[in-house]
C-alpha positions in Angstrom: 106.3 98.3 -22.5 108.1 99.9 -19.6 106.0 102.2 -17.4 107.0 105.8 -17.1 106.1 108.8 -14.9 107.0 112.3 -15.9 107.4 114.8 -13.0 107.7 118.5 -12.8 108.4 120.4 -9.6 106.9 124.0 -9.4 108.5 125.7 -6.4 107.2 129.1 -7.2 103.8 128.5 -5.7 102.4 129.1 -2.2 103.5 125.5 -1.5 105.7 123.4 -3.8 103.7 121.4 -6.3 104.9 118.1 -7.8 103.1 117.3 -11.0 103.0 113.6 -12.0 101.9 112.2 -15.3 102.1 108.7 -16.7 101.6 105.2 -15.2 102.5 104.6 -11.5 103.5 101.0 -10.8 106.3 99.1 -9.1 108.8 100.2 -11.8 108.0 103.9 -11.7 107.4 104.1 -8.0 111.1 104.7 -7.1 111.2 107.7 -9.4 108.0 109.1 -7.9 109.4 108.7 -4.4 112.7 110.3 -5.4 111.0 113.3 -6.9 108.9 113.9 -3.8 111.6 113.2 -1.3 113.9 115.8 -3.0 111.2 118.4 -2.4 110.6 117.3 1.2 114.4 117.7 1.9 113.9 121.5 1.5 111.7 121.4 4.7 108.4 122.7 3.3 105.4 123.0 5.5 103.3 121.1 2.9 103.7 119.5 -0.6 100.9 119.3 -3.1 101.2 116.3 -5.5 99.1 116.8 -8.7 98.0 113.3 -9.7 95.3 114.3 -12.2 97.4 113.0 -15.1 98.6 109.9 -13.2 97.2 106.4 -13.8 97.6 103.6 -11.3 99.1 100.5 -13.0 98.1 98.5 -9.9 95.8 99.4 -7.0 98.7 99.0 -4.5 100.8 101.5 -6.5 99.1 104.3 -4.5 101.0 103.1 -1.4 104.1 105.0 -2.3 102.4 108.3 -1.8 100.7 107.2 1.4 104.0 106.0 2.8 105.6 109.3 1.9 102.8 111.2 3.7 103.3 109.1 6.8 107.0 109.4 6.9 106.9 113.2 6.2 105.0 113.7 9.5 108.2 112.7 11.3 110.5 115.0 9.3 110.1 117.6 8.0 106.7 117.5 9.7 105.1 118.4 6.4 101.6 117.7 5.1 101.5 115.8 1.8 98.2 116.4 0.0 96.9 115.7 -3.5 95.3 117.5 -6.4 93.1 114.8 -7.9 90.2 114.4 -10.3 86.8 113.8 -8.7 86.4 110.6 -10.7 89.8 109.2 -10.0 90.5 106.2 -7.8 90.0 107.1 -4.1 93.3 108.0 -2.6 93.7 107.7 1.2 95.1 111.2 1.4 93.6 114.7 1.7 92.8 115.9 -1.8 91.5 119.0 -3.7 90.4 119.5 -7.3 93.1 122.1 -8.1 96.4 123.3 -6.6 94.8 126.7 -5.8 92.0 124.9 -3.8 94.7 122.9 -2.0 96.6 126.1 -1.1 93.4 127.6 0.3 92.7 124.5 2.3 96.2 124.4 3.7 96.1 128.1 4.7 99.0 130.6 4.6 102.5 129.3 5.2 104.5 130.3 8.2 108.1 131.1 7.0 109.0 132.4 10.4 108.9 128.9 11.8 111.9 127.8 9.7 115.6 128.7 9.6 118.4 127.4 7.5 122.1 127.9 7.1 124.5 126.7 4.4 127.9 125.6 5.8 131.2 124.2 4.4 132.9 121.3 6.1 135.5 123.4 7.9 136.5 124.2 11.4 134.0 126.5 13.0 131.0 125.0 11.2 129.6 123.5 14.5 130.0 126.8 16.3 128.0 128.6 13.6 125.3 125.9 13.7 125.0 126.5 17.5 124.6 130.2 16.9 121.7 129.4 14.6 120.1 127.2 17.3 120.5 129.9 19.9 118.9 132.4 17.6 116.0 130.0 16.9 115.3 129.1 20.5 115.3 132.8 21.4 113.0 133.7 18.5 110.6 130.8 19.1 110.7 131.1 22.9 112.0 127.6 23.4 114.8 128.2 26.0 114.6 124.7 27.4 115.6 123.3 24.0 118.7 125.5 23.5 121.1 123.1 25.3 119.9 119.7 23.8 119.4 121.2 20.4 123.0 122.6 20.5 124.3 119.2 21.4 122.4 117.5 18.6 123.3 120.0 15.9 127.0 119.9 17.0 127.2 116.2 16.6 125.4 116.3 13.2 127.6 119.0 11.8 130.8 117.4 13.2 129.9 114.1 11.6 129.7 115.9 8.2 133.0 117.7 8.7 134.8 114.6 9.9 133.3 111.9 7.6 131.1 113.2 4.8 133.3 116.2 4.0 130.7 117.8 1.8 128.8 121.1 1.9 125.8 120.9 4.2 122.7 122.8 5.1 121.4 123.1 8.7 117.6 123.1 8.8 115.6 124.1 11.9 111.9 124.1 12.3 109.2 124.9 15.0 106.2 122.7 15.1 103.6 123.0 17.9 105.9 123.4 20.8 108.7 121.2 19.5 111.7 121.8 17.4 113.3 119.9 14.6 117.0 119.9 13.9 118.3 118.5 10.6 121.5 118.5 8.6 121.5 117.8 4.8 124.8 116.8 3.1 125.9 115.3 -0.2 127.1 111.9 1.1 124.9 108.9 0.5 126.4 107.0 3.5 123.8 106.6 6.2 125.2 106.7 9.8 124.8 103.4 11.6 123.5 103.2 15.1 124.1 100.2 17.3 123.2 101.5 20.7 126.5 100.6 22.2 130.0 102.1 22.4 131.8 102.3 19.0 135.3 103.1 17.8 136.2 106.7 17.3 136.6 106.0 13.5 133.1 104.7 13.2 131.0 106.9 10.9 128.4 108.7 13.0 128.4 106.1 15.8 129.6 108.2 18.7 127.6 111.3 17.7 124.4 109.2 17.3 124.7 108.0 20.9 124.5 111.7 22.0 121.7 112.5 19.5 119.8 109.4 20.7 120.1 110.6 24.3 118.9 114.1 23.7 116.1 113.7 21.0 112.6 112.5 21.4 112.7 111.1 17.9 115.4 111.0 15.2 116.2 109.3 11.9 117.5 109.8 8.4 116.2 110.4 4.9 118.0 109.0 1.9 118.1 111.5 -1.0 119.3 111.4 -4.6 123.0 112.4 -4.1 122.9 112.7 -0.3 120.9 112.4 2.9 119.3 114.3 5.7 119.9 113.3 9.4 117.2 114.8 11.6 116.0 114.9 15.2 112.9 116.2 17.0 113.0 117.7 20.5 110.1 118.5 22.7 110.0 120.8 25.7 109.7 118.6 28.8 109.8 115.5 26.7 111.5 112.2 27.9 114.9 111.2 26.6 115.2 108.7 23.9 116.3 105.2 24.9 116.0 103.3 21.6 117.4 103.5 18.1 116.2 104.7 14.7 113.6 103.0 12.5 113.9 103.2 8.7 110.2 103.5 7.9 106.9 104.4 9.5 105.5 107.3 11.4 102.1 108.6 12.5 99.3 108.9 10.0 98.6 112.2 8.3 95.5 114.0 9.5 93.1 116.6 8.1 91.9 117.5 4.7 88.5 118.3 3.2 87.8 115.2 1.1 89.8 112.1 2.0 91.4 112.0 5.4 94.2 109.7 6.0 97.3 109.8 5.9 110.9 109.1 2.1 113.5 106.6 3.0 112.6 108.4 6.2 113.4 106.9 9.6 112.0 107.7 13.0 112.8 106.6 16.5 110.3 108.0 18.8 109.7 108.3 22.6 106.2 109.3 23.5 
């Protein structure tokens, strides 16, 4: 019998809650990943995954949530925590018995650390995105990042205007002295980075060279019906000299019970 996982997203709570019920195994894992990734694409500070009604069809099935938690630390720099039964299989993620307990453990959200702007793929979109970056850097007292962040967001937006040609959302975030810049669009085509000069007609290639030179880390997140291209910039940080990865990221930290730690990519310079 095919396995099945039902999911319900509750975005009206302190932090978004993804409730999962059913059997998690290799067949249902892609749906679970897709449901959580769609929530992460909204740039939340944290996501609570309720697994109290979720059964593991195989011990390794839990890896999909652990992978999501690791990748989410790159972008959107979100904490992924669980709501789990006390007698459930031990998950290698922070967990609480109820969503309310998880909210209390996570603390109050900080909406002032995030800005977003919906744009159409038209002339002037890049200018409006730079205005948002200037506002963010002034509000967050990050003057050193105004120039590199403007370069990054310009290239991201111009790529959407020239190639994806879909509506987009610019997402900015402040995280412990660094700034993330991301653009979400409705094209599933992921820009390809080769690290060498590319033709003008190559999707994203020339822009990615500039993004790679300005950002300390950057990558992409494939979504149902689109993608997010993101970059992280740190005051006084070194320039990037590599290319993006498609998986990975630092482990998640914190949580009262189990401490431990989408497709999200990260190229990092420490």
